[in-house]
MMTF fields as JSON, N, C-alpha, C and O atoms, coordinates in Angstrom:
{
  "mmtfVersion": "1.0.0",
  "mmtfProducer": "UNKNOWN",
  "numBonds": 271,
  "numAtoms": 272,
  "numGroups": 68,
  "numChains": 1,
  "numModels": 1,
  "chainsPerModel": [1],
  "groupsPerChain": [68],
  "chainIdList": ["A"],
  "bondAtomList": [4, 2, 8, 6, 12, 10, 16, 14, 20, 18, 24, 22, 28, 26, 32, 30, 36, 34, 40, 38, 44, 42, 48, 46, 52, 50, 56, 54, 60, 58, 64, 62, 68, 66, 72, 70, 76, 74, 80, 78, 84, 82, 88, 86, 92, 90, 96, 94, 100, 98, 104, 102, 108, 106, 112, 110, 116, 114, 120, 118, 124, 122, 128, 126, 132, 130, 136, 134, 140, 138, 144, 142, 148, 146, 152, 150, 156, 154, 160, 158, 164, 162, 168, 166, 172, 170, 176, 174, 180, 178, 184, 182, 188, 186, 192, 190, 196, 194, 200, 198, 204, 202, 208, 206, 212, 210, 216, 214, 220, 218, 224, 222, 228, 226, 232, 230, 236, 234, 240, 238, 244, 242, 248, 246, 252, 250, 256, 254, 260, 258, 264, 262, 268, 266],
  "bondOrderList": [1, 1, 1, 1, 1, 1, 1, 1, 1, 1, 1, 1, 1, 1, 1, 1, 1, 1, 1, 1, 1, 1, 1, 1, 1, 1, 1, 1, 1, 1, 1, 1, 1, 1, 1, 1, 1, 1, 1, 1, 1, 1, 1, 1, 1, 1, 1, 1, 1, 1, 1, 1, 1, 1, 1, 1, 1, 1, 1, 1, 1, 1, 1, 1, 1, 1, 1],
  "groupList": [{"groupName": "MET", "atomNameList": ["N", "CA", "C", "O"], "elementList": ["N", "C", "C", "O"], "formalChargeList": [0, 0, 0, 0], "bondAtomList": [1, 0, 2, 1, 3, 2], "bondOrderList": [1, 1, 2], "singleLetterCode": "M", "chemCompType": "L-PEPTIDE LINKING"}, {"groupName": "GLY", "atomNameList": ["N", "CA", "C", "O"], "elementList": ["N", "C", "C", "O"], "formalChargeList": [0, 0, 0, 0], "bondAtomList": [1, 0, 2, 1, 3, 2], "bondOrderList": [1, 1, 2], "singleLetterCode": "G", "chemCompType": "PEPTIDE LINKING"}, {"groupName": "LEU", "atomNameList": ["N", "CA", "C", "O"], "elementList": ["N", "C", "C", "O"], "formalChargeList": [0, 0, 0, 0], "bondAtomList": [1, 0, 2, 1, 3, 2], "bondOrderList": [1, 1, 2], "singleLetterCode": "L", "chemCompType": "L-PEPTIDE LINKING"}, {"groupName": "ALA", "atomNameList": ["N", "CA", "C", "O"], "elementList": ["N", "C", "C", "O"], "formalChargeList": [0, 0, 0, 0], "bondAtomList": [1, 0, 2, 1, 3, 2], "bondOrderList": [1, 1, 2], "singleLetterCode": "A", "chemCompType": "L-PEPTIDE LINKING"}, {"groupName": "ARG", "atomNameList": ["N", "CA", "C", "O"], "elementList": ["N", "C", "C", "O"], "formalChargeList": [0, 0, 0, 0], "bondAtomList": [1, 0, 2, 1, 3, 2], "bondOrderList": [1, 1, 2], "singleLetterCode": "R", "chemCompType": "L-PEPTIDE LINKING"}, {"groupName": "VAL", "atomNameList": ["N", "CA", "C", "O"], "elementList": ["N", "C", "C", "O"], "formalChargeList": [0, 0, 0, 0], "bondAtomList": [1, 0, 2, 1, 3, 2], "bondOrderList": [1, 1, 2], "singleLetterCode": "V", "chemCompType": "L-PEPTIDE LINKING"}, {"groupName": "PHE", "atomNameList": ["N", "CA", "C", "O"], "elementList": ["N", "C", "C", "O"], "formalChargeList": [0, 0, 0, 0], "bondAtomList": [1, 0, 2, 1, 3, 2], "bondOrderList": [1, 1, 2], "singleLetterCode": "F", "chemCompType": "L-PEPTIDE LINKING"}, {"groupName": "SER", "atomNameList": ["N", "CA", "C", "O"], "elementList": ["N", "C", "C", "O"], "formalChargeList": [0, 0, 0, 0], "bondAtomList": [1, 0, 2, 1, 3, 2], "bondOrderList": [1, 1, 2], "singleLetterCode": "S", "chemCompType": "L-PEPTIDE LINKING"}, {"groupName": "ILE", "atomNameList": ["N", "CA", "C", "O"], "elementList": ["N", "C", "C", "O"], "formalChargeList": [0, 0, 0, 0], "bondAtomList": [1, 0, 2, 1, 3, 2], "bondOrderList": [1, 1, 2], "singleLetterCode": "I", "chemCompType": "L-PEPTIDE LINKING"}, {"groupName": "PRO", "atomNameList": ["N", "CA", "C", "O"], "elementList": ["N", "C", "C", "O"], "formalChargeList": [0, 0, 0, 0], "bondAtomList": [1, 0, 2, 1, 3, 2], "bondOrderList": [1, 1, 2], "singleLetterCode": "P", "chemCompType": "L-PEPTIDE LINKING"}, {"groupName": "TRP", "atomNameList": ["N", "CA", "C", "O"], "elementList": ["N", "C", "C", "O"], "formalChargeList": [0, 0, 0, 0], "bondAtomList": [1, 0, 2, 1, 3, 2], "bondOrderList": [1, 1, 2], "singleLetterCode": "W", "chemCompType": "L-PEPTIDE LINKING"}, {"groupName": "LYS", "atomNameList": ["N", "CA", "C", "O"], "elementList": ["N", "C", "C", "O"], "formalChargeList": [0, 0, 0, 0], "bondAtomList": [1, 0, 2, 1, 3, 2], "bondOrderList": [1, 1, 2], "singleLetterCode": "K", "chemCompType": "L-PEPTIDE LINKING"}, {"groupName": "ASP", "atomNameList": ["N", "CA", "C", "O"], "elementList": ["N", "C", "C", "O"], "formalChargeList": [0, 0, 0, 0], "bondAtomList": [1, 0, 2, 1, 3, 2], "bondOrderList": [1, 1, 2], "singleLetterCode": "D", "chemCompType": "L-PEPTIDE LINKING"}, {"groupName": "ASN", "atomNameList": ["N", "CA", "C", "O"], "elementList": ["N", "C", "C", "O"], "formalChargeList": [0, 0, 0, 0], "bondAtomList": [1, 0, 2, 1, 3, 2], "bondOrderList": [1, 1, 2], "singleLetterCode": "N", "chemCompType": "L-PEPTIDE LINKING"}, {"groupName": "GLU", "atomNameList": ["N", "CA", "C", "O"], "elementList": ["N", "C", "C", "O"], "formalChargeList": [0, 0, 0, 0], "bondAtomList": [1, 0, 2, 1, 3, 2], "bondOrderList": [1, 1, 2], "singleLetterCode": "E", "chemCompType": "L-PEPTIDE LINKING"}, {"groupName": "CYS", "atomNameList": ["N", "CA", "C", "O"], "elementList": ["N", "C", "C", "O"], "formalChargeList": [0, 0, 0, 0], "bondAtomList": [1, 0, 2, 1, 3, 2], "bondOrderList": [1, 1, 2], "singleLetterCode": "C", "chemCompType": "L-PEPTIDE LINKING"}, {"groupName": "TYR", "atomNameList": ["N", "CA", "C", "O"], "elementList": ["N", "C", "C", "O"], "formalChargeList": [0, 0, 0, 0], "bondAtomList": [1, 0, 2, 1, 3, 2], "bondOrderList": [1, 1, 2], "singleLetterCode": "Y", "chemCompType": "L-PEPTIDE LINKING"}],
  "groupTypeList": [0, 1, 2, 3, 4, 3, 2, 5, 6, 7, 5, 2, 3, 8, 8, 9, 1, 8, 5, 2, 7, 2, 2, 1, 10, 5, 2, 7, 1, 7, 9, 11, 12, 10, 13, 14, 1, 2, 6, 2, 3, 15, 16, 1, 9, 6, 6, 1, 15, 8, 3, 3, 1, 6, 16, 8, 1, 10, 11, 7, 5, 12, 12, 5, 14, 0, 1, 1],
  "groupIdList": [1, 2, 3, 4, 5, 6, 7, 8, 9, 10, 11, 12, 13, 14, 15, 16, 17, 18, 19, 20, 21, 22, 23, 24, 25, 26, 27, 28, 29, 30, 31, 32, 33, 34, 35, 36, 37, 38, 39, 40, 41, 42, 43, 44, 45, 46, 47, 48, 49, 50, 51, 52, 53, 54, 55, 56, 57, 58, 59, 60, 61, 62, 63, 64, 65, 66, 67, 68],
  "secStructList": [7, 2, 2, 2, 2, 2, 2, 2, 2, 2, 2, 2, 6, 2, 2, 2, 2, 2, 2, 2, 2, 2, 2, 2, 2, 2, 2, 6, 6, 7, 7, 1, 1, 7, 7, 6, 6, 2, 0, 0, 0, 0, 0, 2, 2, 2, 2, 2, 2, 2, 2, 2, 2, 2, 2, 2, 2, 2, 1, 7, 4, 4, 4, 1, 7, 7, 7, 7],
  "xCoordList": [33.893, 32.906, 31.65, 30.542, 31.807, 30.658, 29.712, 28.494, 30.263, 29.415, 28.716, 27.533, 29.435, 28.829, 27.701, 26.637, 27.944, 26.912, 25.714, 24.569, 25.977, 24.894, 24.048, 22.824, 24.693, 23.938, 23.113, 21.981, 23.679, 22.922, 21.719, 20.619, 21.928, 20.819, 19.738, 18.549, 20.141, 19.136, 18.387, 17.198, 19.056, 18.365, 17.38, 16.269, 17.778, 16.872, 15.713, 14.649, 15.916, 14.852, 13.774, 12.74, 14.0, 12.973, 11.732, 10.613, 11.923, 10.788, 9.799, 8.614, 10.236, 9.237, 8.754, 7.643, 9.588, 9.151, 7.99, 7.062, 8.038, 6.934, 5.665, 4.575, 5.811, 4.65, 4.035, 2.814, 4.868, 4.349, 3.732, 2.749, 4.297, 3.715, 2.353, 1.417, 2.25, 0.957, -0.062, -1.222, 0.362, -0.527, -0.964, -2.128, -0.044, -0.401, -1.374, -2.274, -1.205, -2.127, -3.516, -4.522, -3.569, -4.864, -5.536, -6.744, -4.762, -5.348, -5.804, -6.683, -5.211, -5.641, -6.896, -7.369, -7.437, -8.688, -8.536, -9.52, -7.339, -7.05, -7.621, -8.375, -7.263, -7.833, -7.313, -6.159, -8.173, -7.772, -7.004, -6.147, -7.31, -6.611, -5.495, -5.695, -4.327, -3.178, -3.308, -3.599, -3.09, -3.088, -1.869, -1.113, -1.683, -0.477, -0.385, 0.719, -1.501, -1.49, -0.914, -0.499, -0.886, -0.376, 1.147, 1.712, 1.817, 3.274, 3.755, 4.667, 3.148, 3.543, 3.138, 3.894, 1.963, 1.474, 2.209, 2.358, 2.674, 3.284, 4.815, 5.513, 5.32, 6.769, 7.488, 8.656, 6.801, 7.423, 7.906, 9.082, 7.04, 7.489, 8.537, 9.452, 8.399, 9.326, 10.751, 11.69, 10.888, 12.224, 12.702, 13.906, 11.765, 12.143, 12.786, 13.769, 12.232, 12.817, 14.195, 15.109, 14.337, 15.636, 16.662, 17.791, 16.282, 17.203, 17.552, 18.706, 16.574, 16.843, 17.757, 18.65, 17.543, 18.428, 19.841, 20.799, 19.985, 21.319, 21.999, 23.187, 21.255, 21.826, 22.248, 23.325, 21.409, 21.742, 22.955, 23.81, 23.039, 24.186, 25.452, 26.549, 25.322, 26.49, 27.162, 28.372, 26.379, 26.946, 27.975, 27.744, 29.097, 30.133, 29.759, 28.869, 30.435, 30.163, 30.523, 29.917, 31.497, 31.881, 30.805, 30.727, 29.967, 28.899, 27.742, 26.97, 27.616, 26.498, 26.846, 27.88, 25.971, 26.23, 25.672, 24.483, 26.547, 26.132, 25.531, 26.106, 24.376, 23.749, 24.426, 24.924, 24.429, 24.984, 25.979, 26.517],
  "yCoordList": [-7.89, -6.864, -7.472, -7.031, -8.478, -9.062, -9.765, -9.616, -10.534, -11.264, -10.306, -10.476, -9.311, -8.35, -7.577, -7.369, -7.161, -6.43, -7.326, -6.879, -8.591, -9.529, -9.757, -9.85, -9.848, -10.045, -8.818, -8.941, -7.627, -6.391, -6.288, -5.943, -6.588, -6.534, -7.542, -7.239, -8.74, -9.747, -9.384, -9.68, -8.752, -8.306, -7.185, -7.154, -6.277, -5.2, -5.711, -5.093, -6.826, -7.395, -8.065, -8.468, -8.188, -8.76, -7.875, -8.379, -6.565, -5.63, -5.833, -6.034, -5.79, -6.063, -7.514, -7.806, -8.424, -9.811, -9.963, -10.729, -9.238, -9.276, -8.693, -9.241, -7.592, -6.955, -7.883, -8.03, -8.505, -9.408, -10.664, -11.188, -11.143, -12.309, -11.975, -12.77, -10.811, -10.382, -10.219, -10.599, -9.66, -9.508, -10.878, -11.059, -11.837, -13.186, -13.853, -14.57, -13.625, -14.2, -13.588, -14.292, -12.275, -11.598, -12.05, -12.289, -12.167, -12.584, -14.035, -14.419, -14.85, -16.246, -16.396, -17.515, -15.318, -15.357, -15.235, -15.374, -14.979, -14.822, -15.969, -15.733, -17.208, -18.337, -18.402, -18.072, -18.827, -18.951, -20.245, -20.307, -21.277, -22.547, -22.625, -22.282, -23.076, -23.188, -24.453, -25.526, -24.325, -25.5, -25.458, -24.486, -26.504, -26.638, -25.566, -25.201, -25.066, -24.064, -22.726, -21.927, -22.481, -21.202, -21.134, -20.049, -22.272, -22.239, -21.405, -20.592, -21.601, -20.846, -19.381, -18.496, -19.123, -17.746, -16.926, -15.715, -17.561, -16.809, -16.92, -15.916, -18.128, -18.303, -18.026, -17.636, -18.224, -17.996, -16.567, -16.362, -15.573, -14.19, -13.759, -13.001, -14.245, -13.84, -14.321, -13.527, -15.623, -16.153, -15.83, -15.792, -15.596, -15.165, -13.783, -13.546, -12.878, -11.54, -11.597, -10.877, -12.444, -12.575, -13.135, -12.647, -14.155, -14.743, -13.74, -13.669, -12.967, -11.958, -10.863, -10.4, -10.445, -9.44, -9.952, -9.211, -11.221, -11.806, -11.881, -11.581, -12.277, -12.371, -10.998, -10.855, -9.999, -8.652, -8.109, -7.459, -8.365, -7.909, -8.669, -8.13, -9.919, -10.758, -10.369, -10.532, -9.855, -9.472, -8.369, -7.423, -8.503, -7.475, -6.267, -6.339, -5.189, -3.961, -4.143, -3.511, -4.995, -5.241, -5.991, -5.881, -6.763, -7.518, -6.626, -6.981, -5.483, -4.583, -3.768, -3.102, -3.828, -3.122, -1.697, -1.498, -0.726, 0.662, 1.081, 0.83, 1.719, 2.196, 3.475, 4.277, 3.642, 4.888, 4.726, 5.713],
  "zCoordList": [2.276, 2.004, 1.394, 1.698, 0.538, -0.137, 0.815, 0.707, 1.754, 2.691, 3.653, 3.95, 4.135, 5.061, 4.378, 4.961, 3.151, 2.411, 2.122, 2.191, 1.799, 1.528, 2.777, 2.689, 3.938, 5.177, 5.533, 6.002, 5.31, 5.586, 4.651, 5.084, 3.371, 2.419, 2.78, 2.679, 3.203, 3.535, 4.812, 4.928, 5.771, 6.985, 6.644, 7.174, 5.772, 5.375, 4.52, 4.481, 3.843, 3.01, 3.851, 3.319, 5.149, 6.019, 6.051, 6.141, 5.98, 6.073, 4.925, 5.189, 3.652, 2.601, 2.624, 2.181, 3.141, 3.261, 4.221, 3.964, 5.322, 6.287, 5.668, 5.837, 4.959, 4.329, 3.281, 3.225, 2.453, 1.425, 2.036, 1.513, 3.13, 3.804, 4.39, 4.302, 4.979, 5.517, 4.402, 4.558, 3.284, 2.136, 1.605, 1.247, 1.553, 1.118, 2.059, 1.621, 3.346, 4.334, 4.195, 4.284, 3.977, 3.819, 2.523, 2.501, 1.444, 0.167, 0.187, -0.584, 1.067, 1.161, 2.01, 2.205, 2.511, 3.247, 4.75, 5.477, 5.232, 6.663, 7.5, 8.443, 7.157, 7.898, 9.335, 9.606, 10.235, 11.631, 11.872, 12.753, 11.089, 11.214, 10.177, 9.012, 10.605, 9.72, 8.887, 9.417, 7.575, 6.713, 5.808, 5.815, 5.037, 4.218, 3.123, 2.719, 2.648, 1.589, 2.021, 1.182, 3.308, 3.793, 3.807, 3.94, 3.674, 3.624, 2.449, 2.595, 1.283, 0.094, 0.207, -0.194, 0.745, 0.831, 1.876, 1.712, 2.955, 4.048, 4.07, 4.214, 3.93, 4.021, 2.709, 2.708, 1.599, 0.294, 0.096, -0.204, 0.253, 0.07, 1.103, 0.783, 2.335, 3.385, 3.08, 3.032, 2.878, 2.609, 1.198, 0.944, 0.279, -1.064, -1.054, -1.756, -0.264, -0.142, 0.517, 0.117, 1.514, 2.172, 1.194, 1.136, 0.424, -0.553, -1.651, -2.075, -2.115, -3.146, -2.609, -3.318, -1.364, -0.767, -0.614, -0.835, -0.236, -0.106, -1.469, -1.59, -2.488, -3.84, -4.359, -4.938, -4.157, -4.628, -3.883, -4.485, -2.593, -1.819, -2.122, -1.975, -2.546, -2.822, -4.128, -4.281, -5.068, -6.359, -6.143, -5.39, -6.807, -6.676, -7.53, -8.377, -7.299, -8.043, -9.504, -10.37, -9.799, -11.179, -11.955, -13.178, -11.236, -11.893, -12.306, -13.197, -11.671, -11.96, -13.196, -13.247, -14.189, -15.423, -15.314, -15.062, -15.508, -15.445, -16.781, -17.84, -16.717, -17.936, -18.421, -17.631, -19.736, -20.25, -21.223, -21.726]
}
């Protein structure tokens, strides 16, 4: 259950990753030529969101602390 949930969360995290990557590209000036600085602005948010979604999905329900 943990791996399947982690994969679903990481696939769903692609959507905000795409939006954040596009925002990073626009904020970097929307250059027409690709340079090394765009790796952080474009690939960082995309793969960061996927990794965060996988981590959140991998955590078991017992690891999540319920407030109250």
